[in-house]
N, C-alpha and C positions, 0 to 999 in steps of 0.2 A: 414888546412892541406894540406901537398903535395900534388899535382894533376900529376897521369901521365897519358895520352891519346894516343889511335892509334901507339902504339908502340909493337915491337916484341922484343923477349928477348928469347934465346935459350943457353945463357952460364950457366955453373955450379953457383948457389947461386947467381942468375941475381940480387935480391934485398935481400939480409939477412939481418938480423938486422935492417930490417926499422921500423920505427916510424911514427905514425899519416899520413898514405899514402894512397891515392885514386888511382885506375887503373882502368881506363875506355877505353872499347873497344881496351885492349891489348890482344897479343898472346902470349903463350908460348909455342914457337915451333919452331924447325928449325935441321939445321944439326950439330950444337956442341951438340945437346942432351944433354943438362946440367940438373941436378936434383935440386930439393929444392931450387925452386925461393924464399919465403918467409920465408924461414927457421928463427927461432929465434926472429922473430917480434913481434909488439904489435900494437893494433889500427888501423888495416888495413881494408881498403873497398874495394870491387871488382863487379864490374858492366860491364855486357855485354863481358866478358873475356872467353878466349877459352886456354884451356890447355890439349897440347900433350906430358906431361912431367912428370918424375917420381917425387913425393915425394914434391908438393910444400907448404903445409901446414903443418911444424913438430913445435912443441914447439912452437906454437903463443898463444897470448893472446887478446882476443877480435879482434874478425874476423867477419866480413859482407861479405857473396858472394851474390849476386843478378843476375838472368838472364844470366847464365855462364854456361859454357860445361867443363865439364872433360870426356875426351874421354878413350876409352879402355886401352889406352898406358898410360894415367896418374895413374899409380898405387900408393896404398898407400896412397891418396890425403892428409888425414888428422889425422895426430896421435900425439898424447902427447898434446892435445892444449885444451883450455878452453874460455867459453864463444863465443859460435859460434852463427851465426845466417844466416842460408842458405833460400834461397825465390829463385822458379821457376828456377831449376837450374839441370841439368843433371849431373849424378855422376855415370859413367859407368866401372870405373876402379874397380879393386880386389883389395879387403879390405881397402874399400875407405876411412872407418871411424873406428877409434880403440883407446882407451887408453884415450878419451878424457870426457871432463865435461861441464853440462851447454851448452846442444845443443837443439836449435830451428829450425825444418827445415818445413817449408810450401810450399805445392804445388811442390813438386820436383819427379822426374822420377831417378829411383835409379836401376842399374842393375848392381849389385856387389857382386859377392862368397866373403863368410866371414865378409860381413859388420857389423860394430857396437860392436865388440867384447869389454870386459871390457869399457863400456859407464858408466857414471853416470851420472844421472839427464840429460835426453834428452826427448823432445819433438817433436812429428811427426804429422802434420796435413795433412789432402787431397794429401795425397803423394801416388804414385804407385811404388812399389819395387819387383825386383827378385832376389832371393838370396839362399844361403845354408848358413846353421848353422848362419842365420839371428840373430843379438842382443845377441850371446852367450855370457854367465857372466857379465850380465849388469844389472844395478840397477837402480829403482826409473824412471822408463819410463812412459810415459803417451801419448798413441796413439789417435788420433780420426780421421775416414774416412781414413783410410789407407787400400790400396788395396795390399795384398801380396802374392805373388806365390814362392813356390820354396820347398825345403826339411831342416828339424832339426834346426825348427826356434825357438827361445826364449828358449834354452835348460839352466839350470840353472841360468835364471833370478829371480829377486827378490823385491819386493817392487814395482809393477808395477800395472796400469790401462790401458785397452784397451776400447775404445767406440765407436760404431756403424763403425766397421772394416770389413775385409772379408779376411780372410786367407783359403787359398789353400796351404796347406804343411802338408806332413807325419812327424811323431813324433816330432810333436810341444809341446812346454813347458814341456818337459822332466827335471827331478829334480827342475822346478819351485816351489819357495815360496812366499807366501802372493802377491797373484796375483788376481786382479779382471778381468773379461769380461764382456761388458756388452753390449746388442742390436747388436750382432754381429753373423759371419757365419764363421765356422770353419770346415773346409772339409779337411780330411787327415787321413789315417788309426794310429792306435797306439796313441791317444791325451794324454797328459800329463800324461805319466806313471811317478812313481816314486815322485809326486808331492807332497806339503804340503802346505795347507792352499789355495786351489785354488777354486773361487767363478765363476761359470757360472751363470749370470741372463740376462734372456731374448735373450737367445742364440738358434740359431740352430747349433746342432752338425751333422756332416756325417761323416760316416765310420765306417770300424771294429775295433772292439776290442780298444776302447777308456776308459781312465779313469782307469786302473788298476795300482795295489801297490800304491793308493793315501791316505794320511791321511789329514784329514779334509777337506776331500772335498765338495762343495756345489752346487746343480743344482737350480735354482729357475726360475719357468716359464719356461722351455727349451723343445724345439723339439728335437727329437734323429732321426734320418733317416739313414737307412740302417746299423743300428748299432746291432751287436751281439758280445756275449761272452765279455758284457760290466762289470765293476766295479770289475773286478776280484781281489781279496784278498784288496778290497780298503775299507777304513771308510768315509761312504758317507751319507749325508742326500741329497735326491733329490727328486724335484716335477718335473715329465715329463708328457709333454703334448700331447704325441703323444706314437702309440705302438713301444716297444722294440723287435726286433728279438727275444735277449735271455741275459740271465743275468746270469755271472757266478760267485759263491763264494763269494760273499760280506761276509767281515770280522764283520762288525758292522755298525749301524745305520738303517735308513729305507728308503727306494725307494719308492715311490709312481707312478705308470702307468695305462693307459689308459687301457691297454692292454700288456702281454707277453708271445711269444710264448713258450718260455721253461725257466726254472729258474733251472740252473746247480749246486747241490750240492755232492761235491764228496770228500770233506777233512771235517775234524771232526769240525775245527771250524771258518767255514763259518755260521756265526749267524746272518747276516743281516737280516732285515724283507724287504718283498718285498710284494708290496701290490696295486693290481690291481682294478680299479675302474671304475664304470658307469659316465656317462658325468655328471648324476645329483649327484653324491658322493656317491653313495652305493657301496658299496664294494662288487666286483663280487667274490673275491677270497684272500686269503693270502698265503704268501710262505715265511715259519721261520723256522731256524733251532730248531728241537725237543728241 
C-alpha cells in the first residue's frame, strides 16, 4: 500500500479517488480550507491523523481509522460509505456518520448532534456519546457498553440489540421496531412511545411516563424507578421487580409488580391486567378491567 506520513493537506479533494493508501501522522487543516480529502476512495487506512476540514470520507469503500481526531469543524465526516472500522478516535463534528453500512466502532468518543442517521449494520463497543437524534432511522445495530447522553435517541430504529449500556436520554426508542435491550440503564422521560416488539431484559428504567402506545412490549426482570403514568394504551407483558408510582390504561397483557401506588382506568378498553405481589410470590391484589 502507498504510505503518506507527516504531511499537511488543506486543498480541495486532496487525496480524491485514492486506492490502497495509508496516511499516518497527517493533518488535514490549513488556510485553503479544502473539503472532501478522501472522497471516492477505497481501501484507506488512517492512523494518528488530525481532521479540521469538512467531509473527509464520502463515498468510500473499505476504511480503517485509528487513534485520530475529527474536530468540531470536521462536519459530516463519513457519509455514503461502507465497510468502516473506527478505533480510539474522537468524532466531534456535527452529523459525523450518515447513510453508511457495515460500520464497527470501538473505544471512540463521539460528540456529534444528529449522528448515525440511516445507518445499516453497525457495531459500537466501549464508546462514549453525546448527541441529539442519535442513530435515527438506522437498522441492524449491536451496541455493547456504550454510554450515551442526549435527546431523541434511537427513534425509528429497527432490528437492533443493546447490551450493558447506559443511556441518559429523553424520548428514546420512539417508533422503534424489533429491538432488544439487555442489562442496561435507560434514564429519561417518555421512553419508547409508539414502539413495536421492543423487549427490555434485566434493565433499570428511570423516568416519567414510560412505554406508552406500545405494541408487543416485553419487560423481563426489570426495575422501574420514578415511573408514573406508565404503559398508557400499551399492549404489554411485564415482570417488574420494583414498586411503580402509577400505571395508566394498559390496553392488553399482564403487568406484575411488587406494589403500585395507583392504577388509573378512565377509558373502557383498558383491559390489561395489573398484579401486585408480595416478595414470596403471594398476590396482594389484582387490578383488571371488569
